[in-house]
C-alpha positions in Angstrom: 37.9 7.3 58.9 37.6 5.8 62.2 36.8 2.0 62.7 33.0 0.6 63.5 34.3 -0.8 66.8 36.3 2.5 67.3 34.6 4.1 70.6 34.9 7.6 69.2 32.9 6.7 66.2 29.9 6.7 68.5 30.1 10.1 69.1 29.1 13.3 67.0 32.3 15.1 65.2 33.2 18.3 66.7 30.8 21.0 66.2 28.2 19.0 64.5 24.8 20.0 65.3 22.4 16.9 65.8 19.1 18.3 64.9 20.1 20.3 62.0 21.8 17.1 60.7 18.6 15.3 60.8 16.1 18.1 60.0 14.2 15.9 57.6 13.8 12.7 59.7 11.0 11.8 61.6 13.0 11.7 64.7 14.2 15.1 66.1 17.5 14.0 67.0 19.7 11.7 64.9 20.4 8.2 66.3 24.0 7.6 67.4 25.8 5.1 65.0 25.1 2.0 67.0 21.3 3.1 66.7 21.5 3.3 63.0 19.1 0.5 62.0 20.3 -3.0 60.7 18.8 -5.9 59.1 18.0 -7.2 62.5 16.3 -3.9 63.7 14.1 -3.7 60.6 13.2 -7.5 61.1 12.5 -7.1 64.8 10.2 -3.8 63.9 8.3 -6.3 61.5 7.9 -9.0 63.6 6.4 -6.7 66.6 4.0 -4.9 64.3 3.0 -8.0 62.6 2.1 -9.6 66.2 0.7 -6.1 66.9 -1.6 -6.1 63.9 -2.3 -9.8 64.3 -3.6 -9.4 67.5 -5.7 -6.5 66.6 -7.3 -8.4 63.5 -8.0 -11.2 66.0 -10.0 -8.6 68.2 -11.9 -7.5 65.0 -12.5 -11.0 64.2 -14.1 -11.2 67.6 -16.2 -8.3 67.3 -17.5 -9.4 63.8 -18.4 -12.8 65.2 -20.4 -11.0 67.9 -22.4 -9.2 64.9 -22.8 -12.8 63.4 -20.5 -12.0 60.5 -20.1 -15.5 58.8 -16.5 -15.2 57.1 -17.2 -17.5 54.7 -14.9 -16.9 51.8 -14.3 -18.1 48.2 -11.6 -20.9 47.8 -8.9 -20.5 45.6 -9.5 -20.7 41.9 -13.3 -22.0 42.9 -16.6 -20.6 44.0 -16.9 -23.1 47.0 -17.0 -21.4 50.4 -15.1 -21.9 53.3 -14.8 -20.6 56.6 -11.7 -18.4 57.3 -9.9 -20.1 60.3 -8.9 -17.8 63.0 -5.5 -19.1 62.9 -5.3 -17.5 59.5 -6.4 -14.4 61.0 -3.1 -14.6 63.3 -0.7 -15.8 61.0 -1.1 -13.3 57.9 -0.4 -10.2 59.5 2.7 -11.5 61.1 3.8 -13.0 58.1 3.0 -9.8 56.2 5.2 -7.8 58.7 8.0 -10.3 58.6 8.2 -10.1 54.6 7.5 -6.6 54.3 10.5 -6.1 56.5 12.6 -8.5 54.8 11.8 -6.2 51.5 12.4 -3.1 53.3 15.9 -4.1 54.3 16.7 -3.8 50.8 16.1 -0.2 51.2 18.5 0.5 54.3 21.2 3.0 53.4 19.2 4.2 50.3 18.3 8.1 49.8 14.6 8.6 50.4 14.4 5.0 51.8 11.6 5.8 54.0 9.6 7.2 51.2 10.4 3.9 49.1 9.3 1.7 51.9 6.2 3.4 52.4 5.0 3.6 48.9 6.0 0.1 48.5 4.2 -1.2 51.1 1.2 1.0 50.1 1.2 -0.3 46.6 1.4 -4.0 48.3 -1.7 -3.1 50.6 -3.6 -1.8 47.6 -3.1 -5.0 45.5 -4.0 -7.0 48.8 -7.6 -5.6 48.5 -8.1 -7.2 45.5 -8.9 -10.3 47.2 -11.6 -9.3 49.5 -13.2 -6.9 47.4 -13.2 -9.4 44.3 -14.9 -12.2 46.1 -17.8 -13.9 44.2 -21.4 -12.7 45.0 -22.0 -15.6 47.2 -19.5 -14.2 49.8 -21.4 -11.6 51.9 -20.8 -7.7 52.0 -20.1 -7.7 55.5 -17.7 -10.4 55.3 -16.0 -8.4 52.6 -16.1 -5.1 54.6 -14.6 -6.8 57.8 -11.9 -8.3 55.8 -11.1 -4.8 54.3 -10.9 -3.6 57.9 -8.4 -6.3 58.7 -6.3 -5.2 55.7 -6.2 -1.6 56.8 -5.4 -2.1 60.2 -2.4 -4.3 59.3 -1.3 -1.6 56.9 -1.7 1.0 59.3 0.3 -0.9 62.0 2.9 -2.3 59.8 4.0 -0.2 56.8 4.6 3.3 58.6 6.5 2.1 61.5 8.7 -0.4 59.2 9.3 2.7 56.7 10.1 4.9 59.8 12.9 2.3 61.0 14.2 2.1 57.5 14.3 5.9 57.4 16.6 6.2 60.1 19.2 4.8 57.9 19.1 7.5 55.2 22.6 8.6 54.2 21.5 12.2 54.1 20.7 11.8 57.9 23.6 9.6 58.8 26.5 10.6 56.8 28.0 13.0 59.2 27.6 10.3 61.9 29.3 7.3 59.8 32.4 9.3 58.6 34.2 10.6 61.6 37.2 12.2 60.8 40.4 11.2 62.6 42.7 14.1 63.6 45.1 15.1 61.0 48.8 14.1 61.7 51.8 16.0 60.1 
């Protein structure tokens, strides 16, 4: 087996078909060994998608303000209504992207890791909808709908992309690229 820093490890083994070896991946051509995602790559994907979702959610908050949605939500463990600060709209998607990518790093190199990350992220998304939907009756329905929309946007931007990045580390995809055989000597 070639050493990780060996330049020959970055190339396909002789006779390997890059498309056939990567037939069930989202990407049509398998990545070279140096492009197989690492923890850093997954965290970077979470950071970038979190920032993107945050900016989109801020845009949603601005549009909702144009329609005079109050964004008053119940404080934790009480019925007292408080204004949702715009800073929370910016920070929560970024934190969600980073925490989600940290959890996704656990699945690097696991068989069917893309599906695991996608469905785990989708499960967390469904659980996150409990907050906006179970607000007390004093919270208006337009506020609840706009909050749910922000959750949906964050899920759409973060979860599939982080799952795709992690999916490129699936051992079924990368096994022929990691195990480059050195020529046999007699």
